[in-house]
KOLKE-899425 format. One record per residue (C-alpha): residue in three letters; x, y, z. Coordinates in Angstrom, 2 decimals, decimal comma, padded with zeros to 5 digits, always signed. Example, Ala and Ser with C-alpha at 12.3 -4.5 7.8 and 13.67 -1.06 7.14 Angstrom:
@resn->ALA&px->+012,30&py->-004,50&pz->+007,80
@resn->SER&px->+013,67&py->-001,06&pz->+007,14
***
This chain:
@resn->MET&px->-010,16&py->+004,26&pz->-026,13
@resn->LYS&px->-006,83&py->+005,91&pz->-026,91
@resn->ILE&px->-003,94&py->+003,46&pz->-027,21
@resn->ILE&px->-000,37&py->+004,73&pz->-027,34
@resn->SER&px->+002,33&py->+002,20&pz->-028,18
@resn->VAL&px->+005,67&py->+002,58&pz->-026,43
@resn->LYS&px->+008,61&py->+000,74&pz->-027,99
@resn->THR&px->+011,80&py->+001,08&pz->-025,95
@resn->PRO&px->+014,91&py->-001,06&pz->-026,40
@resn->SER&px->+014,03&py->-003,04&pz->-023,27
@resn->LYS&px->+010,28&py->-003,52&pz->-023,71
@resn->LYS&px->+007,24&py->-002,76&pz->-025,85
@resn->TYR&px->+003,94&py->-001,94&pz->-024,13
@resn->GLU&px->+000,73&py->+000,03&pz->-024,45
@resn->VAL&px->-000,69&py->+002,97&pz->-022,59
@resn->ARG&px->-004,49&py->+002,72&pz->-022,66
@resn->ILE&px->-006,53&py->+005,82&pz->-021,85
@resn->GLU&px->-010,29&py->+005,94&pz->-021,34
@resn->LYS&px->-012,84&py->+006,52&pz->-018,62
@resn->LYS&px->-013,94&py->+003,48&pz->-016,61
@resn->LEU&px->-010,95&py->+001,36&pz->-017,68
@resn->LEU&px->-010,32&py->+000,49&pz->-014,04
@resn->LEU&px->-013,38&py->-001,75&pz->-014,17
@resn->TYR&px->-011,65&py->-003,87&pz->-016,83
@resn->ALA&px->-008,08&py->-003,69&pz->-015,54
@resn->GLY&px->-007,95&py->-007,43&pz->-014,88
@resn->THR&px->-009,03&py->-008,30&pz->-018,42
@resn->PHE&px->-006,44&py->-005,95&pz->-019,92
@resn->ALA&px->-003,70&py->-007,19&pz->-017,60
@resn->ALA&px->-004,43&py->-010,78&pz->-018,60
@resn->GLU&px->-003,51&py->-009,86&pz->-022,18
@resn->VAL&px->+000,12&py->-009,33&pz->-021,16
@resn->ARG&px->+000,49&py->-011,28&pz->-017,90
@resn->VAL&px->-000,47&py->-014,86&pz->-017,08
@resn->PRO&px->-003,08&py->-014,62&pz->-014,30
@resn->GLY&px->-001,54&py->-015,66&pz->-011,02
@resn->LYS&px->-000,73&py->-013,97&pz->-007,75
@resn->ALA&px->-000,97&py->-010,20&pz->-007,83
@resn->VAL&px->+000,10&py->-007,58&pz->-005,32
@resn->ILE&px->-001,92&py->-004,37&pz->-005,37
@resn->VAL&px->+000,36&py->-001,62&pz->-004,06
@resn->THR&px->-001,51&py->+001,51&pz->-003,00
@resn->ASP&px->-001,43&py->+004,27&pz->-000,42
@resn->SER&px->-003,78&py->+004,95&pz->+002,47
@resn->ASN&px->-005,81&py->+007,48&pz->+000,45
@resn->VAL&px->-006,30&py->+005,61&pz->-002,81
@resn->ASN&px->-006,95&py->+002,36&pz->-000,94
@resn->LEU&px->-010,28&py->+003,72&pz->+000,27
@resn->LEU&px->-011,31&py->+004,82&pz->-003,20
@resn->TYR&px->-010,27&py->+002,27&pz->-005,78
@resn->SER&px->-008,57&py->-000,84&pz->-004,38
@resn->ASP&px->-011,78&py->-002,84&pz->-004,00
@resn->MET&px->-012,71&py->-002,07&pz->-007,61
@resn->LEU&px->-009,33&py->-003,28&pz->-008,82
@resn->ASP&px->-009,46&py->-006,35&pz->-006,58
@resn->THR&px->-012,82&py->-007,35&pz->-008,06
@resn->SER&px->-011,61&py->-006,83&pz->-011,62
@resn->LEU&px->-008,48&py->-008,90&pz->-011,05
@resn->ARG&px->-010,40&py->-011,79&pz->-009,48
@resn->LYS&px->-012,81&py->-011,90&pz->-012,41
@resn->ALA&px->-009,80&py->-012,24&pz->-014,74
@resn->GLY&px->-008,31&py->-015,11&pz->-012,74
@resn->PHE&px->-005,72&py->-013,26&pz->-010,67
@resn->GLU&px->-005,27&py->-013,90&pz->-006,94
@resn->PRO&px->-004,76&py->-010,44&pz->-005,45
@resn->VAL&px->-003,31&py->-009,43&pz->-002,12
@resn->LYS&px->-002,86&py->-005,84&pz->-001,02
@resn->TYR&px->-000,02&py->-003,76&pz->+000,41
@resn->VAL&px->-001,09&py->-000,37&pz->+001,77
@resn->PHE&px->+001,44&py->+002,25&pz->+002,90
@resn->THR&px->+000,97&py->+005,68&pz->+004,46
@resn->ALA&px->+000,35&py->+008,32&pz->+001,79
@resn->GLY&px->+003,06&py->+010,92&pz->+001,18
@resn->GLU&px->+006,45&py->+011,37&pz->-000,51
@resn->GLN&px->+008,15&py->+011,11&pz->+002,89
@resn->PHE&px->+007,08&py->+007,45&pz->+002,98
@resn->LYS&px->+008,68&py->+006,63&pz->-000,38
@resn->ASN&px->+011,70&py->+005,42&pz->+001,53
@resn->ALA&px->+013,83&py->+002,38&pz->+002,27
@resn->VAL&px->+011,65&py->+001,27&pz->+005,19
@resn->THR&px->+008,48&py->+001,14&pz->+003,08
@resn->TYR&px->+010,36&py->-000,45&pz->+000,18
@resn->ILE&px->+011,86&py->-003,26&pz->+002,29
@resn->GLY&px->+008,47&py->-003,76&pz->+003,92
@resn->LEU&px->+006,93&py->-004,23&pz->+000,49
@resn->LEU&px->+009,63&py->-006,69&pz->-000,62
@resn->ASN&px->+009,14&py->-008,74&pz->+002,54
@resn->PHE&px->+005,37&py->-008,71&pz->+001,98
@resn->MET&px->+005,87&py->-009,99&pz->-001,56
@resn->ALA&px->+008,12&py->-012,76&pz->-000,29
@resn->GLU&px->+005,68&py->-013,69&pz->+002,48
@resn->SER&px->+002,92&py->-013,82&pz->-000,15
@resn->ARG&px->+005,04&py->-016,34&pz->-002,09
@resn->LEU&px->+005,19&py->-014,31&pz->-005,29
@resn->THR&px->+007,23&py->-015,83&pz->-008,09
@resn->ARG&px->+008,73&py->-014,35&pz->-011,26
@resn->THR&px->+005,54&py->-015,12&pz->-013,19
@resn->ASP&px->+003,43&py->-012,98&pz->-010,83
@resn->THR&px->+002,54&py->-009,30&pz->-011,11
@resn->VAL&px->+002,70&py->-006,04&pz->-009,18
@resn->PHE&px->-000,15&py->-003,56&pz->-009,75
@resn->ALA&px->+000,78&py->+000,02&pz->-008,90
@resn->LEU&px->-002,51&py->+001,75&pz->-008,06
@resn->GLY&px->-002,06&py->+005,42&pz->-007,25
@resn->GLY&px->-000,01&py->+008,51&pz->-007,97
@resn->GLY&px->+003,66&py->+009,05&pz->-008,66
@resn->VAL&px->+004,86&py->+007,94&pz->-005,23
@resn->THR&px->+003,05&py->+004,61&pz->-005,54
@resn->GLY&px->+004,26&py->+004,04&pz->-009,08
@resn->ASP&px->+007,86&py->+004,78&pz->-008,13
@resn->LEU&px->+007,80&py->+002,53&pz->-005,07
@resn->ALA&px->+005,89&py->-000,37&pz->-006,62
@resn->GLY&px->+007,94&py->-000,17&pz->-009,81
@resn->PHE&px->+011,22&py->-000,35&pz->-007,93
@resn->ALA&px->+009,97&py->-003,34&pz->-005,96
@resn->ALA&px->+008,87&py->-005,08&pz->-009,17
@resn->ALA&px->+012,26&py->-004,33&pz->-010,76
@resn->THR&px->+014,24&py->-005,81&pz->-007,88
@resn->TYR&px->+012,12&py->-008,63&pz->-006,42
@resn->MET&px->+013,61&py->-011,86&pz->-007,79
@resn->ARG&px->+015,49&py->-009,58&pz->-010,25
@resn->GLY&px->+012,26&py->-008,50&pz->-011,92
@resn->ILE&px->+008,60&py->-009,53&pz->-012,09
@resn->GLY&px->+005,52&py->-008,23&pz->-013,92
@resn->LEU&px->+004,39&py->-004,63&pz->-013,48
@resn->ILE&px->+001,14&py->-002,91&pz->-014,42
@resn->GLN&px->+000,92&py->+000,82&pz->-013,77
@resn->ILE&px->-002,57&py->+002,15&pz->-012,94
@resn->PRO&px->-002,22&py->+005,90&pz->-012,30
@resn->THR&px->-004,95&py->+007,73&pz->-010,37
@resn->THR&px->-003,56&py->+011,29&pz->-010,39
@resn->LEU&px->-003,05&py->+013,72&pz->-013,24
@resn->LEU&px->+000,68&py->+013,87&pz->-012,53
@resn->ALA&px->+000,99&py->+010,09&pz->-012,79
@resn->ASP&px->-001,29&py->+009,97&pz->-015,85
@resn->VAL&px->+000,80&py->+012,39&pz->-017,88
@resn->ASP&px->+004,28&py->+011,66&pz->-016,57
@resn->SER&px->+005,46&py->+009,23&pz->-013,93
@resn->SER&px->+003,56&py->+006,08&pz->-014,99
@resn->VAL&px->+005,24&py->+006,07&pz->-018,41
@resn->GLY&px->+008,92&py->+005,70&pz->-019,20
@resn->GLY&px->+010,21&py->+003,18&pz->-016,68
@resn->LYS&px->+011,77&py->+005,37&pz->-014,00
@resn->THR&px->+011,29&py->+003,77&pz->-010,59
@resn->ALA&px->+012,90&py->+004,83&pz->-007,32
@resn->ILE&px->+012,81&py->+005,60&pz->-003,62
@resn->ASP&px->+014,24&py->+008,57&pz->-001,76
@resn->LEU&px->+017,28&py->+008,42&pz->+000,52
@resn->ASP&px->+018,17&py->+010,76&pz->+003,37
@resn->GLU&px->+020,55&py->+012,62&pz->+001,04
@resn->GLY&px->+018,10&py->+013,23&pz->-001,77
@resn->LYS&px->+015,16&py->+012,31&pz->-003,98
@resn->ASN&px->+015,09&py->+009,16&pz->-006,15
@resn->LEU&px->+018,70&py->+008,22&pz->-005,39
@resn->ALA&px->+017,99&py->+004,46&pz->-005,31
@resn->GLY&px->+016,09&py->+003,13&pz->-008,29
@resn->ALA&px->+016,01&py->+001,33&pz->-011,62
@resn->PHE&px->+014,89&py->+001,80&pz->-015,19
@resn->TYR&px->+012,09&py->-000,75&pz->-015,46
@resn->GLN&px->+009,33&py->-000,47&pz->-018,03
@resn->PRO&px->+005,81&py->-001,66&pz->-017,15
@resn->ASP&px->+003,97&py->-004,34&pz->-019,09
@resn->MET&px->+001,03&py->-001,98&pz->-019,54
@resn->VAL&px->-000,28&py->+001,37&pz->-018,31
@resn->ILE&px->-004,02&py->+001,55&pz->-017,65
@resn->CYS&px->-005,14&py->+005,16&pz->-017,36
@resn->ASP&px->-008,70&py->+005,88&pz->-016,24
@resn->PRO&px->-009,25&py->+009,69&pz->-016,25
@resn->GLU&px->-012,41&py->+009,21&pz->-014,20
@resn->THR&px->-010,19&py->+008,84&pz->-011,14
@resn->LEU&px->-009,36&py->+012,55&pz->-011,49
@resn->SER&px->-012,87&py->+013,34&pz->-010,22
@resn->THR&px->-011,86&py->+012,39&pz->-006,68
@resn->LEU&px->-008,66&py->+014,45&pz->-006,62
@resn->PRO&px->-008,55&py->+017,52&pz->-004,37
@resn->LYS&px->-007,78&py->+020,78&pz->-006,15
@resn->ASN&px->-004,17&py->+020,88&pz->-004,95
@resn->GLU&px->-003,50&py->+017,43&pz->-006,42
@resn->LEU&px->-004,91&py->+018,50&pz->-009,77
@resn->SER&px->-002,63&py->+021,54&pz->-009,65
@resn->ASN&px->+000,31&py->+019,18&pz->-009,13
@resn->GLY&px->-000,56&py->+017,49&pz->-012,40
@resn->TYR&px->-001,04&py->+020,75&pz->-014,26
@resn->SER&px->+002,57&py->+021,60&pz->-013,42
@resn->GLU&px->+003,83&py->+018,62&pz->-015,40
@resn->VAL&px->+001,46&py->+019,33&pz->-018,30
@resn->ILE&px->+002,75&py->+022,90&pz->-018,44
@resn->LYS&px->+006,27&py->+021,47&pz->-018,44
@resn->TYR&px->+005,49&py->+019,43&pz->-021,55
@resn->GLY&px->+004,09&py->+022,51&pz->-023,24
@resn->ILE&px->+007,22&py->+024,51&pz->-022,52
@resn->ILE&px->+009,68&py->+021,83&pz->-023,65
@resn->ARG&px->+007,87&py->+020,57&pz->-026,76
@resn->ASP&px->+004,35&py->+021,83&pz->-027,56
@resn->ALA&px->+003,18&py->+025,39&pz->-026,90
@resn->ALA&px->-000,37&py->+024,41&pz->-027,92
@resn->LEU&px->-000,65&py->+022,35&pz->-024,74
@resn->ILE&px->-000,54&py->+025,54&pz->-022,68
@resn->THR&px->-003,54&py->+026,86&pz->-024,58
@resn->SER&px->-005,47&py->+023,59&pz->-024,43
@resn->LEU&px->-005,17&py->+023,52&pz->-020,65
@resn->GLY&px->-007,60&py->+026,38&pz->-020,49
@resn->ASP&px->-010,25&py->+023,91&pz->-021,64
@resn->PHE&px->-009,36&py->+021,11&pz->-019,23
@resn->THR&px->-012,67&py->+019,33&pz->-018,65
@resn->GLY&px->-013,82&py->+015,75&pz->-018,49
@resn->ASP&px->-014,30&py->+015,82&pz->-022,28
@resn->THR&px->-010,81&py->+017,04&pz->-023,18
@resn->SER&px->-008,72&py->+015,47&pz->-020,44
@resn->GLU&px->-008,08&py->+012,28&pz->-022,42
@resn->ASP&px->-006,66&py->+014,31&pz->-025,33
@resn->ILE&px->-004,36&py->+016,29&pz->-023,03
@resn->ILE&px->-003,16&py->+013,16&pz->-021,22
@resn->ALA&px->-002,57&py->+011,39&pz->-024,54
@resn->ARG&px->-000,56&py->+014,31&pz->-025,95
@resn->CYS&px->+001,71&py->+014,40&pz->-022,88
@resn->VAL&px->+002,21&py->+010,63&pz->-023,08
@resn->GLU&px->+003,06&py->+010,90&pz->-026,79
@resn->ILE&px->+005,70&py->+013,54&pz->-026,09
@resn->LYS&px->+007,24&py->+011,46&pz->-023,33
@resn->ARG&px->+007,01&py->+008,29&pz->-025,44
@resn->ASP&px->+008,94&py->+009,89&pz->-028,29
@resn->ILE&px->+011,67&py->+011,17&pz->-025,97
@resn->VAL&px->+012,00&py->+007,96&pz->-023,94
@resn->CYS&px->+012,11&py->+005,72&pz->-027,00
@resn->ALA&px->+015,00&py->+007,79&pz->-028,34
@resn->ASP&px->+016,88&py->+007,76&pz->-025,00
@resn->GLU&px->+015,52&py->+005,19&pz->-022,57
@resn->ARG&px->+018,25&py->+005,49&pz->-019,95
@resn->GLU&px->+018,65&py->+009,27&pz->-019,88
@resn->ALA&px->+022,03&py->+009,45&pz->-021,54
@resn->GLY&px->+021,08&py->+012,56&pz->-023,50
@resn->GLU&px->+017,76&py->+013,77&pz->-024,90
@resn->ARG&px->+015,63&py->+012,34&pz->-022,09
@resn->GLN&px->+017,17&py->+014,88&pz->-019,74
@resn->ILE&px->+014,93&py->+017,50&pz->-021,41
@resn->LEU&px->+012,11&py->+016,04&pz->-019,28
@resn->ASN&px->+013,92&py->+017,39&pz->-016,22
@resn->PHE&px->+012,92&py->+020,99&pz->-016,97
@resn->GLY&px->+012,28&py->+022,59&pz->-013,57
@resn->HIS&px->+013,25&py->+019,40&pz->-011,76
@resn->THR&px->+016,86&py->+020,08&pz->-010,72
@resn->PHE&px->+015,94&py->+023,10&pz->-008,63
@resn->GLY&px->+012,48&py->+021,69&pz->-007,93
@resn->HIS&px->+013,90&py->+018,56&pz->-006,32
@resn->ALA&px->+016,06&py->+020,81&pz->-004,15
@resn->VAL&px->+012,94&py->+022,63&pz->-002,97
@resn->GLU&px->+011,32&py->+019,29&pz->-002,15
@resn->LYS&px->+014,35&py->+018,13&pz->-000,17
@resn->CYS&px->+014,62&py->+021,40&pz->+001,78
@resn->SER&px->+010,95&py->+021,10&pz->+002,74
@resn->GLY&px->+011,39&py->+017,56&pz->+004,03
@resn->TYR&px->+009,17&py->+016,50&pz->+001,10
@resn->MET&px->+006,24&py->+018,43&pz->+002,51
@resn->ILE&px->+006,03&py->+020,55&pz->-000,67
@resn->PRO&px->+004,37&py->+018,36&pz->-003,34
@resn->HIS&px->+006,38&py->+017,41&pz->-006,41
@resn->GLY&px->+004,31&py->+019,42&pz->-008,89
@resn->ASN&px->+004,48&py->+022,54&pz->-006,74
@resn->ALA&px->+008,24&py->+022,19&pz->-006,41
@resn->VAL&px->+008,64&py->+021,71&pz->-010,16
@resn->ALA&px->+006,57&py->+024,86&pz->-010,74
@resn->ILE&px->+009,00&py->+026,79&pz->-008,55
@resn->GLY&px->+011,92&py->+025,16&pz->-010,36
@resn->MET&px->+010,54&py->+026,17&pz->-013,76
@resn->MET&px->+010,14&py->+029,77&pz->-012,61
@resn->VAL&px->+013,66&py->+029,87&pz->-011,13
@resn->ILE&px->+015,42&py->+028,59&pz->-014,24
@resn->THR&px->+013,30&py->+030,66&pz->-016,63
@resn->LYS&px->+013,86&py->+033,86&pz->-014,66
@resn->ALA&px->+017,61&py->+033,19&pz->-014,63
@resn->CYS&px->+017,60&py->+032,56&pz->-018,38
@resn->VAL&px->+015,82&py->+035,86&pz->-019,02
@resn->LYS&px->+018,45&py->+037,68&pz->-016,97
@resn->LYS&px->+021,20&py->+035,93&pz->-018,91
@resn->GLY&px->+019,59&py->+036,80&pz->-022,23
@resn->LEU&px->+018,92&py->+033,18&pz->-023,09
@resn->CYS&px->+015,16&py->+033,53&pz->-023,55
@resn->PRO&px->+012,69&py->+036,41&pz->-024,01
@resn->VAL&px->+010,72&py->+038,01&pz->-021,20
@resn->SER&px->+007,55&py->+036,76&pz->-022,93
@resn->CYS&px->+008,62&py->+033,20&pz->-022,10
@resn->LEU&px->+008,79&py->+034,05&pz->-018,41
@resn->ASP&px->+005,48&py->+035,92&pz->-018,54
@resn->GLU&px->+003,65&py->+033,02&pz->-020,18
@resn->THR&px->+005,19&py->+030,51&pz->-017,79
@resn->GLU&px->+004,18&py->+032,62&pz->-014,79
@resn->ASN&px->+000,65&py->+033,18&pz->-016,10
@resn->SER&px->+000,14&py->+029,48&pz->-016,79
@resn->LEU&px->+001,35&py->+028,43&pz->-013,36
@resn->ARG&px->-000,64&py->+031,13&pz->-011,61
@resn->ARG&px->-003,81&py->+030,11&pz->-013,49
@resn->TYR&px->-003,69&py->+026,68&pz->-011,87
@resn->GLY&px->-002,83&py->+027,85&pz->-008,38
@resn->LEU&px->+000,81&py->+026,82&pz->-008,48
@resn->PRO&px->+003,55&py->+028,58&pz->-006,45
@resn->LEU&px->+006,03&py->+030,87&pz->-008,15
@resn->THR&px->+008,63&py->+031,45&pz->-005,43
@resn->THR&px->+010,24&py->+029,74&pz->-002,46
@resn->GLU&px->+011,39&py->+030,87&pz->+000,97
@resn->TYR&px->+014,60&py->+028,81&pz->+000,74
@resn->ASP&px->+017,81&py->+030,70&pz->-000,04
@resn->THR&px->+020,55&py->+030,00&pz->-002,55
@resn->GLU&px->+022,89&py->+028,27&pz->-000,11
@resn->SER&px->+020,23&py->+025,89&pz->+001,24
@resn->LEU&px->+018,96&py->+024,94&pz->-002,19
@resn->PHE&px->+022,41&py->+024,56&pz->-003,70
@resn->ALA&px->+023,42&py->+022,17&pz->-000,93
@resn->ALA&px->+020,42&py->+020,05&pz->-001,96
@resn->VAL&px->+021,34&py->+020,36&pz->-005,65
@resn->LEU&px->+024,71&py->+018,74&pz->-004,90
@resn->SER&px->+022,83&py->+015,53&pz->-004,08
@resn->ASP&px->+021,00&py->+015,55&pz->-007,40
@resn->LYS&px->+021,43&py->+012,22&pz->-009,21
@resn->LYS&px->+021,86&py->+014,04&pz->-012,52
@resn->ARG&px->+025,11&py->+015,65&pz->-011,35
@resn->SER&px->+028,23&py->+014,34&pz->-013,07
@resn->SER&px->+031,36&py->+014,97&pz->-011,01
@resn->ASP&px->+031,77&py->+018,75&pz->-011,07
@resn->ARG&px->+029,15&py->+019,47&pz->-013,74
@resn->LEU&px->+025,38&py->+019,59&pz->-014,01
@resn->THR&px->+023,06&py->+019,52&pz->-017,01
@resn->LEU&px->+020,40&py->+022,22&pz->-016,90
@resn->VAL&px->+017,33&py->+022,40&pz->-019,13
@resn->ILE&px->+017,28&py->+025,89&pz->-020,63
@resn->PRO&px->+014,06&py->+027,38&pz->-022,07
@resn->ARG&px->+014,60&py->+029,29&pz->-025,30
@resn->ASP&px->+010,91&py->+030,00&pz->-025,82
@resn->ILE&px->+007,58&py->+028,32&pz->-025,11
@resn->GLY&px->+007,83&py->+024,94&pz->-026,83
@resn->VAL&px->+011,61&py->+025,05&pz->-027,23
@resn->CYS&px->+014,18&py->+023,96&pz->-024,64
@resn->GLU&px->+017,76&py->+022,77&pz->-024,84
@resn->LEU&px->+020,31&py->+021,06&pz->-022,62
@resn->LYS&px->+023,25&py->+023,03&pz->-021,23
@resn->SER&px->+026,15&py->+021,47&pz->-019,35
@resn->VAL&px->+027,42&py->+023,90&pz->-016,71
@resn->SER&px->+029,95&py->+023,86&pz->-013,91
@resn->LEU&px->+028,63&py->+023,71&pz->-010,36
@resn->LEU&px->+029,65&py->+027,34&pz->-009,93
@resn->GLU&px->+027,61&py->+028,29&pz->-013,00
@resn->ALA&px->+024,65&py->+026,25&pz->-011,74
@resn->LYS&px->+024,78&py->+028,16&pz->-008,46
@resn->GLU&px->+024,75&py->+031,44&pz->-010,39
@resn->PHE&px->+021,63&py->+030,33&pz->-012,32
@resn->LEU&px->+020,02&py->+029,51&pz->-008,99
@resn->ARG&px->+020,97&py->+032,86&pz->-007,46
@resn->LEU&px->+019,65&py->+034,84&pz->-010,42
@resn->GLY&px->+016,43&py->+032,85&pz->-010,47
@resn->LEU&px->+015,78&py->+033,46&pz->-006,78
@resn->GLU&px->+016,35&py->+037,21&pz->-006,94
@resn->ARG&px->+013,14&py->+039,20&pz->-006,57
***
């Protein structure tokens, strides 16, 4: 079992990675949480696959689980679902010593984490990711949120989990498009910090997946521990996300997050090549990597539509925006630009 220790200013916890860990989730959770009432939060897809397994494991460890199931999809990571979950927790008589178990992908982790952060001003949280995207990115680092009508993740909290239990065996039930979503985030980590990750993806099998997941978690751990609340360095993790979130919003959240981030990475990298900020080889390798895993490279949305969505981005500060600029594969930097400059990056990146 791979164990990665995360030590942020607000909390210390472990990310445990190994096949079949879901069977022992209750035992692991009992190491950091006093067994009591537990709410399993999961979506309508994952519920059919893994909730009974988690329920059994929790009961064996002395927890008393109840289950909240919401309709799968980013469009349901909203205020209605969130308030429904809070009311369910209250009706279930959860107290501050009880625990939320987020069983699923990034949407579930975001929603359940935000509920855990705000119910009674904070209760226990165990993240149990079941998608590659959640394994390598969203389950670690403490970002929790829901979407508002005006944009993605506009209501949320920084709230670290008590533990992350990552069972790569759950990847075996993912459809190909969901795996591609995860590959997008892995490629992102390669571009911002570790070019070798791009190469290792070519060997992504059941035998190597734990190593790839662990490397991504290590990169994120190092960045988050240095800047837990995204005041500076942590913004490097937003590579491809500013324009990617705009694509998501324009699609009514019908384009999956990983696909949108892939488009965002291509847009910003293409613009940087045109501005002389990075070599053409960086764009070529980014495009080849994304294409290899069936990820989109372009979008039908125009500059005006996407820029209107960018204006709702939570990372905007008054009349400026911080963009993540690729200098080469494995090297990125932050660049504060005016909104007019940001629009020019977007225009250049969308040009065919």
